[in-house]
BALOBA-1460 file (C-alpha; in Angstrom, 3 decimals):
// residues 88
<rec num="1" residu="m" x="-54.494" y="13.730" z="115.017"/>
<rec num="2" residu="k" x="-53.306" y="17.321" z="114.883"/>
<rec num="3" residu="n" x="-53.798" y="19.802" z="117.718"/>
<rec num="4" residu="y" x="-54.227" y="23.550" z="117.450"/>
<rec num="5" residu="f" x="-53.430" y="26.064" z="120.148"/>
<rec num="6" residu="v" x="-54.859" y="29.417" z="121.132"/>
<rec num="7" residu="y" x="-52.181" y="31.181" z="123.126"/>
<rec num="8" residu="i" x="-51.485" y="34.453" z="124.874"/>
<rec num="9" residu="m" x="-48.057" y="36.059" z="124.973"/>
<rec num="10" residu="s" x="-47.099" y="38.951" z="127.219"/>
<rec num="11" residu="s" x="-44.288" y="41.433" z="127.518"/>
<rec num="12" residu="l" x="-42.692" y="42.886" z="130.615"/>
<rec num="13" residu="s" x="-44.431" y="46.152" z="129.723"/>
<rec num="14" residu="r" x="-47.747" y="44.274" z="130.179"/>
<rec num="15" residu="r" x="-48.900" y="44.170" z="126.570"/>
<rec num="16" residu="i" x="-50.907" y="41.125" z="125.501"/>
<rec num="17" residu="y" x="-50.975" y="39.234" z="122.203"/>
<rec num="18" residu="v" x="-53.476" y="36.477" z="121.332"/>
<rec num="19" residu="g" x="-52.649" y="34.029" z="118.548"/>
<rec num="20" residu="v" x="-53.348" y="30.582" z="117.120"/>
<rec num="21" residu="t" x="-50.893" y="27.936" z="115.885"/>
<rec num="22" residu="n" x="-50.539" y="24.232" z="115.199"/>
<rec num="23" residu="n" x="-47.107" y="24.047" z="116.852"/>
<rec num="24" residu="l" x="-46.983" y="25.918" z="120.151"/>
<rec num="25" residu="e" x="-43.344" y="25.188" z="120.986"/>
<rec num="26" residu="r" x="-42.111" y="26.428" z="117.593"/>
<rec num="27" residu="r" x="-44.340" y="29.505" z="117.641"/>
<rec num="28" residu="v" x="-43.299" y="30.590" z="121.139"/>
<rec num="29" residu="s" x="-39.660" y="30.147" z="120.111"/>
<rec num="30" residu="e" x="-40.264" y="32.339" z="117.050"/>
<rec num="31" residu="h" x="-41.750" y="35.059" z="119.259"/>
<rec num="32" residu="k" x="-38.890" y="34.865" z="121.771"/>
<rec num="33" residu="q" x="-36.268" y="35.055" z="119.014"/>
<rec num="34" residu="k" x="-38.192" y="37.826" z="117.204"/>
<rec num="35" residu="q" x="-38.208" y="35.821" z="113.966"/>
<rec num="36" residu="i" x="-41.622" y="37.218" z="113.017"/>
<rec num="37" residu="q" x="-41.652" y="40.949" z="112.395"/>
<rec num="38" residu="g" x="-44.639" y="42.856" z="113.700"/>
<rec num="39" residu="f" x="-46.427" y="43.516" z="116.977"/>
<rec num="40" residu="t" x="-44.808" y="40.745" z="119.033"/>
<rec num="41" residu="a" x="-41.275" y="41.649" z="117.970"/>
<rec num="42" residu="k" x="-41.881" y="45.382" z="118.374"/>
<rec num="43" residu="y" x="-43.242" y="45.012" z="121.904"/>
<rec num="44" residu="n" x="-40.913" y="42.196" z="122.993"/>
<rec num="45" residu="m" x="-43.572" y="39.519" z="123.578"/>
<rec num="46" residu="t" x="-41.470" y="36.793" z="125.175"/>
<rec num="47" residu="r" x="-43.646" y="35.242" z="127.898"/>
<rec num="48" residu="l" x="-46.196" y="32.528" z="127.190"/>
<rec num="49" residu="v" x="-48.817" y="33.183" z="129.861"/>
<rec num="50" residu="y" x="-51.768" y="31.075" z="128.684"/>
<rec num="51" residu="y" x="-52.804" y="28.467" z="126.124"/>
<rec num="52" residu="e" x="-55.696" y="26.178" z="125.209"/>
<rec num="53" residu="t" x="-55.655" y="23.090" z="122.973"/>
<rec num="54" residu="y" x="-58.222" y="22.267" z="120.274"/>
<rec num="55" residu="p" x="-58.505" y="19.281" z="117.913"/>
<rec num="56" residu="d" x="-60.223" y="21.420" z="115.244"/>
<rec num="57" residu="v" x="-58.639" y="24.455" z="113.553"/>
<rec num="58" residu="n" x="-61.993" y="26.205" z="113.109"/>
<rec num="59" residu="a" x="-62.751" y="25.923" z="116.831"/>
<rec num="60" residu="a" x="-59.307" y="27.325" z="117.650"/>
<rec num="61" residu="i" x="-59.758" y="30.266" z="115.291"/>
<rec num="62" residu="a" x="-63.223" y="30.991" z="116.681"/>
<rec num="63" residu="r" x="-61.840" y="30.958" z="120.240"/>
<rec num="64" residu="e" x="-58.940" y="33.243" z="119.259"/>
<rec num="65" residu="k" x="-61.416" y="35.754" z="117.787"/>
<rec num="66" residu="q" x="-63.596" y="35.499" z="120.894"/>
<rec num="67" residu="i" x="-60.686" y="36.231" z="123.249"/>
<rec num="68" residu="k" x="-59.394" y="39.056" z="121.033"/>
<rec num="69" residu="g" x="-62.812" y="40.700" z="121.340"/>
<rec num="70" residu="w" x="-62.701" y="40.751" z="125.130"/>
<rec num="71" residu="l" x="-61.713" y="43.704" z="127.257"/>
<rec num="72" residu="r" x="-58.289" y="43.545" z="128.861"/>
<rec num="73" residu="a" x="-59.750" y="42.826" z="132.316"/>
<rec num="74" residu="k" x="-61.449" y="39.663" z="131.059"/>
<rec num="75" residu="k" x="-58.256" y="38.474" z="129.315"/>
<rec num="76" residu="t" x="-56.301" y="39.124" z="132.503"/>
<rec num="77" residu="a" x="-58.826" y="37.161" z="134.563"/>
<rec num="78" residu="l" x="-58.543" y="34.238" z="132.119"/>
<rec num="79" residu="i" x="-54.743" y="34.247" z="132.383"/>
<rec num="80" residu="e" x="-54.751" y="34.523" z="136.174"/>
<rec num="81" residu="s" x="-57.341" y="31.714" z="136.506"/>
<rec num="82" residu="v" x="-54.704" y="29.180" z="135.394"/>
<rec num="83" residu="n" x="-51.542" y="31.163" z="136.048"/>
<rec num="84" residu="p" x="-52.123" y="33.097" z="139.309"/>
<rec num="85" residu="a" x="-48.455" y="34.028" z="139.708"/>
<rec num="86" residu="c" x="-48.565" y="35.929" z="136.421"/>
<rec num="87" residu="k" x="-49.438" y="39.566" z="136.951"/>
<rec num="88" residu="i" x="-50.440" y="41.224" z="133.714"/>
């Protein structure tokens, strides 16, 4: 059975990126090594601050879209609910 992950990366400058993947370890490594050009490389997204696991890709994609639609304050509250030491 394959798992899918909705994850949030952050930079030291407090930017937030929400994504979805089927291999969280590989994807976080790609972000940290800036292997994927774009927003995460440009803004140095190197900290995994939150993730959720889903058995269904459609559920993961729906959740990613839901979180992306939230205001920053709600995303921050979600992150801090499971990672209180992380100040975004």
